[in-house]
NUBARO-979085 format. One record per residue (C-alpha): residue in one letter; chain; residue number from 1; x, y, z. Coordinates in Angstrom, 3 decimals, padded with zeros to 6 digits, always signed. Layout:
N
+------+------+-----+----------+----------+----------+
: code : unit : pos :        x :        y :        z :
+------+------+-----+----------+----------+----------+
:    A :    A : NUM :        X :        Y :        Z :
...
+------+------+-----+----------+----------+----------+
This chain:
247
+------+------+-----+----------+----------+----------+
: code : unit : pos :        x :        y :        z :
+------+------+-----+----------+----------+----------+
:    M :    A :   1 : +026.827 : +016.922 : -010.952 :
:    I :    A :   2 : +026.191 : +020.564 : -011.774 :
:    I :    A :   3 : +027.339 : +022.912 : -014.545 :
:    I :    A :   4 : +029.434 : +025.788 : -013.190 :
:    P :    A :   5 : +029.990 : +028.757 : -015.534 :
:    A :    A :   6 : +033.352 : +030.460 : -015.070 :
:    I :    A :   7 : +034.330 : +034.105 : -015.099 :
:    D :    A :   8 : +038.074 : +034.777 : -015.316 :
:    L :    A :   9 : +038.922 : +038.260 : -014.052 :
:    K :    A :  10 : +041.887 : +040.292 : -015.229 :
:    D :    A :  11 : +042.189 : +044.041 : -014.769 :
:    G :    A :  12 : +038.514 : +044.201 : -013.856 :
:    K :    A :  13 : +037.293 : +042.460 : -017.002 :
:    A :    A :  14 : +036.114 : +038.965 : -017.941 :
:    V :    A :  15 : +038.744 : +037.534 : -020.274 :
:    R :    A :  16 : +039.851 : +034.376 : -022.034 :
:    Y :    A :  17 : +042.856 : +032.223 : -021.300 :
:    R :    A :  18 : +044.257 : +029.198 : -023.109 :
:    K :    A :  19 : +046.581 : +026.816 : -021.258 :
:    G :    A :  20 : +047.181 : +029.581 : -018.725 :
:    K :    A :  21 : +048.119 : +032.200 : -021.329 :
:    Y :    A :  22 : +046.120 : +035.368 : -021.892 :
:    E :    A :  23 : +044.662 : +035.431 : -025.417 :
:    K :    A :  24 : +043.871 : +039.149 : -025.192 :
:    K :    A :  25 : +040.178 : +038.585 : -025.714 :
:    V :    A :  26 : +037.718 : +040.335 : -023.427 :
:    Y :    A :  27 : +034.354 : +038.604 : -023.084 :
:    S :    A :  28 : +032.831 : +041.319 : -020.952 :
:    S :    A :  29 : +033.859 : +044.694 : -019.626 :
:    N :    A :  30 : +031.106 : +044.297 : -017.032 :
:    P :    A :  31 : +031.718 : +041.037 : -015.127 :
:    V :    A :  32 : +028.868 : +041.821 : -012.692 :
:    E :    A :  33 : +026.359 : +041.839 : -015.527 :
:    A :    A :  34 : +027.967 : +038.695 : -016.982 :
:    A :    A :  35 : +027.509 : +036.943 : -013.633 :
:    L :    A :  36 : +023.888 : +038.068 : -013.389 :
:    E :    A :  37 : +023.269 : +036.752 : -016.902 :
:    W :    A :  38 : +024.544 : +033.280 : -015.942 :
:    Q :    A :  39 : +022.211 : +033.395 : -012.960 :
:    R :    A :  40 : +019.293 : +034.374 : -015.197 :
:    Q :    A :  41 : +020.081 : +031.446 : -017.487 :
:    G :    A :  42 : +019.830 : +028.991 : -014.625 :
:    A :    A :  43 : +023.337 : +028.559 : -013.240 :
:    Q :    A :  44 : +023.314 : +026.945 : -009.806 :
:    F :    A :  45 : +026.862 : +027.997 : -008.953 :
:    L :    A :  46 : +029.439 : +030.466 : -010.307 :
:    H :    A :  47 : +033.211 : +030.009 : -010.538 :
:    L :    A :  48 : +035.218 : +033.239 : -010.178 :
:    V :    A :  49 : +038.958 : +033.316 : -010.887 :
:    D :    A :  50 : +041.157 : +036.273 : -009.955 :
:    L :    A :  51 : +043.855 : +035.822 : -012.590 :
:    D :    A :  52 : +045.822 : +038.820 : -011.357 :
:    G :    A :  53 : +045.891 : +037.159 : -007.954 :
:    A :    A :  54 : +046.909 : +033.796 : -009.392 :
:    F :    A :  55 : +049.862 : +035.266 : -011.289 :
:    T :    A :  56 : +051.098 : +037.766 : -008.694 :
:    G :    A :  57 : +049.708 : +036.589 : -005.348 :
:    K :    A :  58 : +048.192 : +040.050 : -004.873 :
:    Q :    A :  59 : +044.437 : +040.539 : -005.164 :
:    K :    A :  60 : +043.549 : +043.333 : -007.577 :
:    N :    A :  61 : +039.935 : +042.344 : -008.061 :
:    L :    A :  62 : +038.629 : +041.990 : -004.502 :
:    K :    A :  63 : +036.178 : +044.877 : -004.796 :
:    L :    A :  64 : +034.820 : +043.388 : -008.001 :
:    I :    A :  65 : +034.606 : +039.933 : -006.443 :
:    E :    A :  66 : +032.686 : +041.427 : -003.538 :
:    K :    A :  67 : +030.285 : +043.225 : -005.878 :
:    I :    A :  68 : +029.641 : +040.086 : -007.921 :
:    T :    A :  69 : +029.152 : +037.890 : -004.857 :
:    R :    A :  70 : +026.771 : +040.319 : -003.179 :
:    S :    A :  71 : +024.799 : +040.812 : -006.425 :
:    L :    A :  72 : +023.961 : +037.123 : -006.882 :
:    K :    A :  73 : +021.471 : +034.826 : -005.211 :
:    I :    A :  74 : +023.350 : +031.710 : -006.323 :
:    P :    A :  75 : +026.499 : +030.549 : -004.484 :
:    V :    A :  76 : +029.931 : +031.646 : -005.675 :
:    E :    A :  77 : +033.333 : +029.996 : -005.396 :
:    V :    A :  78 : +036.453 : +032.144 : -005.649 :
:    S :    A :  79 : +039.905 : +031.097 : -006.825 :
:    G :    A :  80 : +043.186 : +032.794 : -007.614 :
:    G :    A :  81 : +046.001 : +033.949 : -005.377 :
:    V :    A :  82 : +044.417 : +033.214 : -002.000 :
:    R :    A :  83 : +047.606 : +032.824 : +000.004 :
:    A :    A :  84 : +046.629 : +034.113 : +003.449 :
:    L :    A :  85 : +043.965 : +033.269 : +006.017 :
:    D :    A :  86 : +042.775 : +036.850 : +006.241 :
:    V :    A :  87 : +042.220 : +037.024 : +002.478 :
:    A :    A :  88 : +040.122 : +033.854 : +002.580 :
:    E :    A :  89 : +038.161 : +035.229 : +005.519 :
:    K :    A :  90 : +037.527 : +038.487 : +003.684 :
:    I :    A :  91 : +036.156 : +036.597 : +000.682 :
:    F :    A :  92 : +033.884 : +034.528 : +002.915 :
:    N :    A :  93 : +032.650 : +037.763 : +004.472 :
:    F :    A :  94 : +031.598 : +038.874 : +000.989 :
:    G :    A :  95 : +029.230 : +035.910 : +001.036 :
:    A :    A :  96 : +031.258 : +033.424 : -001.017 :
:    K :    A :  97 : +030.252 : +029.805 : -000.526 :
:    R :    A :  98 : +033.680 : +028.342 : -001.235 :
:    V :    A :  99 : +037.269 : +029.571 : -001.459 :
:    I :    A : 100 : +039.620 : +027.586 : -003.652 :
:    L :    A : 101 : +043.240 : +027.510 : -002.557 :
:    G :    A : 102 : +046.175 : +026.842 : -004.838 :
:    T :    A : 103 : +049.883 : +027.562 : -004.914 :
:    R :    A : 104 : +050.618 : +028.349 : -001.267 :
:    A :    A : 105 : +048.427 : +025.529 : +000.037 :
:    I :    A : 106 : +050.312 : +023.050 : -002.140 :
:    E :    A : 107 : +053.753 : +024.347 : -001.214 :
:    D :    A : 108 : +052.885 : +024.883 : +002.458 :
:    I :    A : 109 : +050.828 : +022.044 : +003.916 :
:    G :    A : 110 : +050.754 : +023.872 : +007.236 :
:    F :    A : 111 : +048.810 : +026.693 : +005.591 :
:    L :    A : 112 : +046.391 : +024.192 : +004.075 :
:    K :    A : 113 : +045.876 : +022.533 : +007.460 :
:    A :    A : 114 : +045.210 : +025.930 : +009.058 :
:    C :    A : 115 : +042.613 : +026.766 : +006.408 :
:    I :    A : 116 : +040.847 : +023.426 : +006.796 :
:    K :    A : 117 : +040.839 : +023.849 : +010.577 :
:    K :    A : 118 : +039.384 : +027.372 : +010.367 :
:    F :    A : 119 : +036.968 : +027.036 : +007.438 :
:    G :    A : 120 : +036.298 : +023.301 : +007.178 :
:    A :    A : 121 : +034.455 : +022.088 : +004.102 :
:    K :    A : 122 : +034.188 : +025.632 : +002.747 :
:    V :    A : 123 : +037.749 : +025.468 : +001.399 :
:    A :    A : 124 : +038.745 : +023.490 : -001.672 :
:    L :    A : 125 : +042.093 : +022.954 : -003.368 :
:    S :    A : 126 : +042.860 : +023.572 : -007.018 :
:    L :    A : 127 : +045.029 : +020.920 : -008.639 :
:    D :    A : 128 : +046.197 : +022.106 : -012.056 :
:    A :    A : 129 : +047.867 : +019.143 : -013.703 :
:    S :    A : 130 : +049.856 : +018.459 : -016.831 :
:    G :    A : 131 : +049.731 : +014.711 : -017.088 :
:    S :    A : 132 : +050.575 : +013.439 : -013.604 :
:    M :    A : 133 : +052.433 : +016.563 : -012.436 :
:    L :    A : 134 : +051.149 : +019.736 : -010.785 :
:    G :    A : 135 : +051.635 : +023.323 : -011.885 :
:    L :    A : 136 : +051.787 : +026.404 : -009.643 :
:    Y :    A : 137 : +051.681 : +030.220 : -009.789 :
:    G :    A : 138 : +048.918 : +030.461 : -012.381 :
:    W :    A : 139 : +050.589 : +027.615 : -014.286 :
:    K :    A : 140 : +053.856 : +029.505 : -014.664 :
:    K :    A : 141 : +055.777 : +026.834 : -012.767 :
:    Q :    A : 142 : +055.847 : +023.122 : -013.526 :
:    T :    A : 143 : +056.609 : +021.044 : -010.439 :
:    A :    A : 144 : +057.822 : +017.524 : -009.782 :
:    I :    A : 145 : +054.871 : +016.939 : -007.432 :
:    N :    A : 146 : +053.041 : +013.772 : -008.419 :
:    L :    A : 147 : +049.280 : +014.249 : -008.560 :
:    G :    A : 148 : +048.311 : +010.795 : -007.298 :
:    A :    A : 149 : +050.707 : +010.841 : -004.364 :
:    F :    A : 150 : +049.631 : +014.337 : -003.387 :
:    I :    A : 151 : +045.955 : +013.376 : -003.370 :
:    K :    A : 152 : +046.730 : +010.665 : -000.827 :
:    K :    A : 153 : +048.132 : +013.375 : +001.477 :
:    L :    A : 154 : +044.938 : +015.381 : +001.007 :
:    E :    A : 155 : +042.804 : +012.418 : +002.052 :
:    A :    A : 156 : +044.694 : +012.269 : +005.334 :
:    L :    A : 157 : +043.900 : +015.956 : +005.891 :
:    R :    A : 158 : +040.206 : +015.272 : +005.252 :
:    L :    A : 159 : +039.965 : +017.863 : +002.519 :
:    K :    A : 160 : +036.391 : +017.940 : +001.231 :
:    T :    A : 161 : +036.734 : +019.165 : -002.373 :
:    I :    A : 162 : +039.282 : +019.202 : -005.197 :
:    V :    A : 163 : +039.050 : +021.293 : -008.363 :
:    Y :    A : 164 : +040.952 : +019.304 : -010.988 :
:    T :    A : 165 : +042.028 : +021.109 : -014.171 :
:    D :    A : 166 : +043.730 : +019.523 : -017.152 :
:    R :    A : 167 : +046.316 : +022.177 : -018.057 :
:    Q :    A : 168 : +046.860 : +020.768 : -021.538 :
:    R :    A : 169 : +043.209 : +021.194 : -022.480 :
:    D :    A : 170 : +042.062 : +024.243 : -020.574 :
:    G :    A : 171 : +040.677 : +026.851 : -022.972 :
:    T :    A : 172 : +041.454 : +024.738 : -026.051 :
:    L :    A : 173 : +037.947 : +023.413 : -026.863 :
:    Q :    A : 174 : +039.553 : +020.000 : -027.487 :
:    G :    A : 175 : +037.095 : +018.126 : -025.294 :
:    L :    A : 176 : +037.531 : +016.648 : -021.844 :
:    N :    A : 177 : +040.023 : +013.864 : -021.201 :
:    I :    A : 178 : +037.369 : +011.518 : -019.863 :
:    T :    A : 179 : +039.854 : +008.685 : -019.318 :
:    A :    A : 180 : +042.051 : +010.825 : -017.055 :
:    I :    A : 181 : +039.032 : +012.255 : -015.223 :
:    K :    A : 182 : +037.598 : +008.815 : -014.580 :
:    K :    A : 183 : +040.962 : +007.617 : -013.278 :
:    M :    A : 184 : +041.176 : +010.641 : -010.965 :
:    L :    A : 185 : +037.674 : +010.152 : -009.610 :
:    K :    A : 186 : +038.252 : +006.474 : -008.920 :
:    S :    A : 187 : +041.571 : +007.163 : -007.178 :
:    T :    A : 188 : +039.972 : +009.060 : -004.289 :
:    S :    A : 189 : +036.784 : +009.546 : -002.316 :
:    I :    A : 190 : +037.289 : +013.342 : -002.194 :
:    D :    A : 191 : +034.570 : +015.307 : -003.975 :
:    M :    A : 192 : +035.786 : +016.629 : -007.298 :
:    I :    A : 193 : +034.929 : +019.453 : -009.680 :
:    V :    A : 194 : +036.571 : +019.036 : -013.089 :
:    S :    A : 195 : +037.565 : +021.496 : -015.793 :
:    G :    A : 196 : +039.727 : +021.860 : -018.842 :
:    G :    A : 197 : +038.666 : +021.547 : -022.465 :
:    V :    A : 198 : +034.866 : +021.292 : -022.427 :
:    A :    A : 199 : +033.941 : +021.718 : -026.098 :
:    S :    A : 200 : +030.469 : +020.331 : -026.679 :
:    L :    A : 201 : +027.378 : +018.845 : -025.121 :
:    D :    A : 202 : +028.947 : +015.459 : -025.758 :
:    D :    A : 203 : +031.472 : +016.226 : -023.006 :
:    I :    A : 204 : +028.625 : +016.896 : -020.578 :
:    K :    A : 205 : +026.899 : +013.665 : -021.637 :
:    K :    A : 206 : +030.074 : +011.619 : -021.151 :
:    L :    A : 207 : +030.593 : +013.042 : -017.679 :
:    S :    A : 208 : +026.991 : +012.377 : -016.676 :
:    R :    A : 209 : +027.370 : +008.740 : -017.742 :
:    L :    A : 210 : +030.270 : +008.168 : -015.340 :
:    K :    A : 211 : +027.800 : +007.936 : -012.444 :
:    L :    A : 212 : +030.574 : +008.375 : -009.899 :
:    P :    A : 213 : +029.363 : +009.790 : -006.564 :
:    N :    A : 214 : +032.291 : +012.129 : -005.972 :
:    L :    A : 215 : +031.872 : +013.942 : -009.313 :
:    R :    A : 216 : +030.196 : +017.125 : -008.096 :
:    G :    A : 217 : +030.475 : +019.494 : -011.020 :
:    V :    A : 218 : +032.136 : +020.650 : -014.226 :
:    I :    A : 219 : +033.424 : +024.161 : -014.834 :
:    V :    A : 220 : +032.645 : +025.539 : -018.280 :
:    G :    A : 221 : +034.038 : +028.749 : -019.698 :
:    K :    A : 222 : +035.097 : +029.192 : -023.286 :
:    A :    A : 223 : +032.538 : +026.795 : -024.776 :
:    L :    A : 224 : +029.699 : +028.870 : -023.322 :
:    Y :    A : 225 : +031.219 : +032.208 : -024.286 :
:    E :    A : 226 : +031.949 : +030.984 : -027.810 :
:    K :    A : 227 : +028.351 : +029.689 : -027.993 :
:    R :    A : 228 : +029.319 : +026.082 : -028.698 :
:    F :    A : 229 : +026.184 : +025.290 : -026.693 :
:    S :    A : 230 : +023.881 : +027.104 : -024.315 :
:    L :    A : 231 : +023.734 : +026.716 : -020.568 :
:    K :    A : 232 : +020.087 : +025.679 : -020.975 :
:    D :    A : 233 : +021.085 : +022.821 : -023.303 :
:    A :    A : 234 : +023.667 : +021.621 : -020.783 :
:    L :    A : 235 : +021.160 : +021.820 : -017.934 :
:    D :    A : 236 : +018.651 : +019.862 : -020.017 :
:    I :    A : 237 : +021.098 : +016.967 : -020.260 :
:    L :    A : 238 : +021.219 : +016.827 : -016.477 :
:    S :    A : 239 : +017.436 : +017.314 : -016.239 :
:    I :    A : 240 : +017.900 : +020.595 : -014.376 :
:    K :    A : 241 : +015.142 : +023.095 : -015.006 :
:    P :    A : 242 : +016.271 : +026.742 : -015.324 :
:    P :    A : 243 : +014.246 : +029.279 : -013.350 :
:    T :    A : 244 : +011.271 : +030.990 : -014.979 :
:    K :    A : 245 : +011.256 : +034.755 : -015.473 :
:    H :    A : 246 : +009.136 : +035.088 : -012.330 :
:    E :    A : 247 : +011.477 : +033.061 : -010.100 :
+------+------+-----+----------+----------+----------+
């Protein structure tokens, strides 16, 4: 399991959201420098979300995503409004390690199949859930799609990675729902990255104790920006040594 700092992009800035709603707080007017700072602190991976893309389906931050991706030595995963093969390909050409699909891939299984066929394990799927049901369009739409049943379909498609977000806890600093996460992990063999509500180092400790092989990472945003704990402290729990100044 690794710690994955998140940068949510809106109108070219790094911002804060809570349960999918913009709180009108800007963490950084220079997301490139913010990304480089996470790298300096020892991040092994970076999670980039194009919120404009997620809400509208139109990428407004592609140039910024390209600049961030090309500026870093660590791998980057990109999420938010990727609803066409050519958009995914463009992001991969920036140097992104992983593209995370969402709304269209859930509504159009044919599109998901095409992406898996073309990009293989480099594509993941974001499952934003409220209880056992999925949400779409940047969480604007609640669906009747059952999470457990949908995951079974994904197994048949041989999807490599799921990003599972608890919509009721995301950005709330309420702590992870470890019970729900454990249930999710045990329900499938698909690799999983979890997010939604990380509030303290205790959340990181609880996740690390699960010892489940398909738990690959946890995305952390607000807790790091609000300085609830440092990235170094989280890495220490996992016995990951940050790079020295000379590395």
